C-alpha positions in Angstrom: 0.2 0.0 0.1 1.2 3.4 -1.0 1.4 6.5 1.3 -1.2 8.1 -0.6 -3.6 5.7 0.1 -3.3 6.2 3.6 -3.2 10.4 4.0 -6.8 11.4 4.1 -7.4 8.6 6.7 -9.2 10.1 9.5 -8.1 7.4 12.3 -4.8 7.6 12.5 -2.5 7.7 15.7 -0.5 11.5 14.9 -2.6 12.2 18.6 -1.3 9.6 20.0 2.5 9.7 19.4 2.2 13.8 19.8 0.9 12.6 23.6 3.5 10.4 24.3 6.1 12.8 22.5 5.2 15.7 25.1 5.3 12.9 28.0 8.7 11.7 27.0 10.2 15.2 26.6 8.6 15.9 30.1 10.6 12.8 31.6 13.6 13.6 30.1 13.7 17.0 31.9 12.2 15.7 35.5 15.8 14.9 35.9 17.2 18.2 34.8 14.8 20.0 36.9 15.1 17.9 40.3 18.8 16.8 39.8 20.1 19.9 38.0 21.6 16.8 35.3 20.4 15.4 32.7 19.2 11.6 32.3 21.8 9.0 31.7 19.3 6.0 31.3 21.3 3.4 28.7 18.4 2.4 27.1 17.2 6.1 26.8 19.0 6.1 23.7 17.2 3.6 21.7 14.3 5.5 21.6 13.7 8.2 20.0 13.3 11.6 21.3 10.2 13.5 21.9 11.3 16.1 20.5 12.6 14.2 17.3 9.0 12.7 16.8 7.4 16.2 16.8 9.6 17.8 14.0 9.0 14.8 12.1 5.2 14.9 12.4 4.9 18.3 12.3 7.0 18.1 8.8 4.7 15.7 7.3 1.5 17.6 8.3 3.1 20.9 7.8 3.5 20.2 3.9 0.3 18.3 3.4 -1.4 21.5 5.0 0.0 23.5 2.4 -0.6 21.6 -0.2 -4.0 21.1 0.1 -4.7 24.8 0.7 -1.7 26.2 -1.3 -2.4 29.9 0.4 -0.4 31.9 2.4 -2.8 34.1 4.3 -4.9 31.0 5.4 -2.0 28.9 6.0 0.0 31.3 8.2 -3.4 31.5 10.4 -3.6 28.1 11.0 0.4 28.4 12.3 -0.2 31.3 14.3 -3.0 29.7 15.9 -2.1 26.8 16.8 1.0 28.3 18.3 0.9 31.4 19.3 -2.4 31.7 21.9 -1.5 28.9 24.2 2.3 30.4 24.3 1.3 33.8 25.1 -0.8 32.5 27.9 2.2 30.5 30.0 4.9 33.7 29.2 2.2 35.6 31.0 1.6 33.9 33.5 4.9 33.0 34.1 5.9 36.6 34.2 2.9 38.3 35.8 1.8 36.0 38.4 4.0 33.0 39.1 7.1 35.5 38.5 6.3 37.7 41.0 5.1 35.6 43.7 8.7 33.6 43.9 11.1 36.1 43.2 13.6 36.6 45.5 13.4 40.8 44.5 11.8 43.6 45.1 8.4 44.0 43.0 9.6 47.2 41.7 13.2 45.7 40.4 11.4 42.9 39.5 9.3 44.3 37.2 11.8 47.4 35.8 14.5 44.7 34.8 15.7 44.1 32.1 15.4 40.1 31.8 11.5 40.5 32.7 11.2 42.5 29.0 13.7 40.1 27.5 11.1 37.3 29.5 7.3 38.9 27.9 9.0 39.0 24.5 9.0 35.8 24.0 5.5 35.9 23.0 7.0 37.2 19.5 9.2 34.0 19.4 12.4 36.5 18.8 15.4 35.5 20.9 13.7 33.4 23.4 14.7 34.0 27.2 14.9 32.0 29.8 15.5 34.1 32.6 12.9 36.2 34.9 14.9 37.8 37.9 15.1 36.6 40.6 13.1 33.4 39.4 14.3 30.0 40.4 17.5 31.0 41.5 18.4 27.8 44.0 16.4 25.8 41.9 19.0 22.4 40.9 18.9 23.7 37.8 18.6 27.3 38.9 17.0 30.6 36.9 15.6 28.9 33.7 12.1 29.3 34.2 10.7 27.4 30.9 13.5 25.5 29.1 11.1 24.3 26.8 10.2 27.0 24.7 13.5 27.2 22.6 12.4 24.9 20.1 9.4 27.1 19.0 11.0 29.8 16.7 12.8 26.5 14.7 10.0 25.3 14.1 8.1 28.3 13.2 10.7 29.1 10.7 10.4 25.3 9.4 6.6 26.0 8.7 8.0 29.2 7.3 10.4 27.2 4.7 7.4 24.8 3.5 5.4 27.9 2.8 8.2 29.6 0.6 9.2 26.1 -0.7 5.6 26.2 -2.0 5.5 29.3 -3.3 8.0 28.7 -5.4 6.6 25.2 -6.6 9.4 23.1 -5.3 7.0 21.2 -3.0 6.0 19.9 -6.9 9.0 19.3 -8.5 10.3 16.1 -6.2 13.4 16.3 -8.4 14.8 19.7 -7.2 13.2 19.5 -3.6 15.9 15.8 -3.5 18.4 18.1 -4.8 17.7 20.6 -2.3 18.1 17.8 0.6 21.3 16.1 -0.8 22.8 19.8 -1.1 21.8 20.2 3.0 23.5 16.8 3.4 26.7 17.5 2.1 26.8 21.1 3.9 25.6 19.5 6.8 28.6 17.2 7.1 30.9 20.1 6.9 29.1 21.7 9.8 29.3 18.8 11.8 33.0 18.4 11.4 33.5 22.2 11.5 33.7 25.1 13.8 30.1 25.9 13.0 29.0 22.7 15.6 29.4 25.4 18.5 28.1 27.6 16.6 23.9 28.8 17.6 21.1 29.2 15.5 18.2 30.7 16.8 19.1 29.7 20.5 20.5 26.1 20.0 23.5 24.6 18.5 24.3 24.4 14.9 24.2 20.5 15.2 20.6 20.7 17.1 19.3 23.0 14.5 19.9 20.9 11.2 19.5 18.0 13.4 16.0 18.9 13.8 15.7 20.9 10.0 16.8 17.5 8.4 14.4 15.4 10.0 11.3 18.0 9.3 12.4 18.5 5.5 12.7 14.8 5.4 9.8 14.0 6.7 8.0 16.7 4.3 9.9 14.6 1.6 7.9 11.7 2.2 4.8 13.6 1.6 5.7 14.9 -1.2 6.6 11.9 -2.9 4.0 9.6 -1.1 2.4 8.3 -4.4 6.0 6.5 -5.0 6.4 5.5 -1.0 5.4 2.4 -0.6 4.1 1.3 3.4 5.3 -2.1 3.9 5.7 -3.5 7.2 8.9 -5.1 5.8 10.2 -1.8 5.2 9.6 -0.9 8.7 11.3 -3.7 10.1 14.5 -2.8 8.4 14.0 0.7 9.0 13.8 -0.1 12.9 16.5 -2.3 12.8 18.9 0.4 10.9 17.9 3.2 13.6 18.8 0.7 16.4 22.1 -0.2 14.4 23.3 3.1 14.6 22.4 4.0 17.6 26.2 5.4 19.8 28.1 5.9 16.2 29.4 8.7 13.9 26.2 8.1 11.6 23.3 7.9 13.5 22.0 11.3 12.6 22.6 10.4 9.0 20.7 7.3 9.1 18.1 9.0 11.3 17.0 11.5 9.0 16.6 8.4 6.7 14.5 5.7 8.8 12.9 7.7 11.9 10.3 9.9 9.4 9.5 6.4 8.1 8.9 4.9 11.1 6.5 7.4 12.7 4.7 7.7 9.5 4.3 4.3 9.2 2.8 3.8 12.6 0.9 7.1 12.9 -1.4 5.2 9.9 -0.6 1.6 11.2 -4.6 0.2 12.6 -3.8 -0.1 15.9 -7.4 -0.3 18.3 -7.4 2.1 21.1 -5.2 4.5 19.9 -6.7 5.5 16.5 -9.0 7.4 18.9 -6.9 8.9 21.3 -7.6 12.5 20.4 -11.4 12.3 20.5 -11.1 14.7 23.9 -8.2 16.9 22.7 -5.2 17.2 21.6 -2.9 17.8 24.9 0.7 17.7 23.6 1.1 21.1 23.1 -0.1 22.1 26.7 1.9 19.2 28.1 5.0 20.3 26.4 4.6 24.2 26.7 4.0 23.9 30.8 6.2 21.3 31.9 9.2 22.7 32.4 7.5 25.4 34.5 5.8 22.7 36.5 8.9 21.1 37.1 10.5 23.5 38.3 7.9 25.3 40.4 7.3 21.7 42.1 10.7 21.3 42.6 10.9 25.3 44.2 8.3 24.5 46.7 8.5 20.9 47.5 11.9 20.0 46.9 12.6 18.2 50.4 9.8 16.9 50.6 9.1 14.8 47.5 11.2 12.0 46.3 12.4 11.3 42.9 9.2 9.0 41.8 6.8 11.2 43.5 8.0 14.0 42.1 6.8 13.0 39.0 3.7 11.9 39.8 3.2 15.5 40.6 4.5 17.0 38.1 2.9 14.7 35.4 -1.2 15.1 36.8 -0.6 18.9 37.5 1.0 19.4 33.5 -1.9 17.3 31.9 -4.4 18.8 34.1 -3.3 22.2 32.9 -2.3 21.3 29.6 -6.5 19.8 29.2 -7.5 23.3 30.7 -4.7 25.1 28.0 -6.5 22.9 25.2 -10.3 23.5 26.3 -10.3 27.2 27.0 -7.2 28.3 25.0 -6.4 26.3 21.8 -9.7 25.3 21.2 -11.3 27.7 20.8 -8.6 29.9 18.5 -8.6 26.3 16.4 -12.3 27.1 15.8 -10.7 30.6 13.8 -8.8 28.7 11.3 -12.0 27.9 9.2 -12.4 31.5 8.9 -11.5 32.6 5.0 -9.6 35.5 6.0 -9.1 36.2 1.9 -12.9 35.7 1.5 -13.7 37.9 4.2 -11.2 40.6 3.0 -12.5 40.6 -0.6 -16.4 40.9 0.9 -15.2 43.6 3.3 -13.7 46.1 0.0 -16.0 44.7 -2.5 -12.4 43.9 -4.3 -14.7 41.9 -7.1 -16.4 45.3 -7.9 -13.4 47.4 -7.6 -11.9 45.8 -10.4 -14.9 45.6 -12.3 
């Protein structure tokens, strides 16, 4: 069966995969917030990172969104409504409610600090700042208020790249798009062995930037070539084995770019009872992702000496899930309903553009 025969299926596992990936990120951050160091469990290397899965899913679905409706205004509207409303809420809550309650600085100094204004600027996804003045300064992982926000500018940039490729008609020319990917791969080898590996792009290392970008673009390529991509269980097993064998080797990222997108998209369209309808109550993954680290840091701040690591994780998970559910139903879902409004048509009617040109 070819991928094109599956892409319109409403019963898929994308919601479950996003939820699982958000929980993966939450779990991986737990040690960082609680102990101040990252996880060092050997088996973790054999589990795809939650953020990697997010970028694979985004690359596929964002490309599908553009191909199905290649209109700039409506495309941007959908992306903005998905990213910004919940982001604005979590940033403003952190800066104007949580921060003033727990800062160790006088409030006039807190609100006049340059770091305060830089943090509020996060609502624009411009130069993400993780610091609020006097907040979490004594935590095991000090000063960082919400370490998950760094990936959002990169993800939104990749949305724009898909849009630009679409406007240039590159998404309809698979050979051209493939050449872009191959040139990027050659360039990346230079990046990984050269001085650029330590340089930063959008608040992440050059290596991490291109790692995520390539996962996104390779997944995008899967959708572009959907008419000729066969979704076979044998190919799936082969991709899994290649991915596992490449872990902890010098070619891991290279192999992952070609295998992980296929693995994730195959699972997304597999017939798996229960999880095929996982999203019927809502998609809480984005809320878990953008609130999780803030909750972790807050729980550590309030109860560090009263909780062991396991109870801490349980408390954090249920608090984060509750907030994510509220975020979805009271912020994200109402905003997403606006995506069905045809802005172009509204503008034409408002200014009577058709009659004007006649």
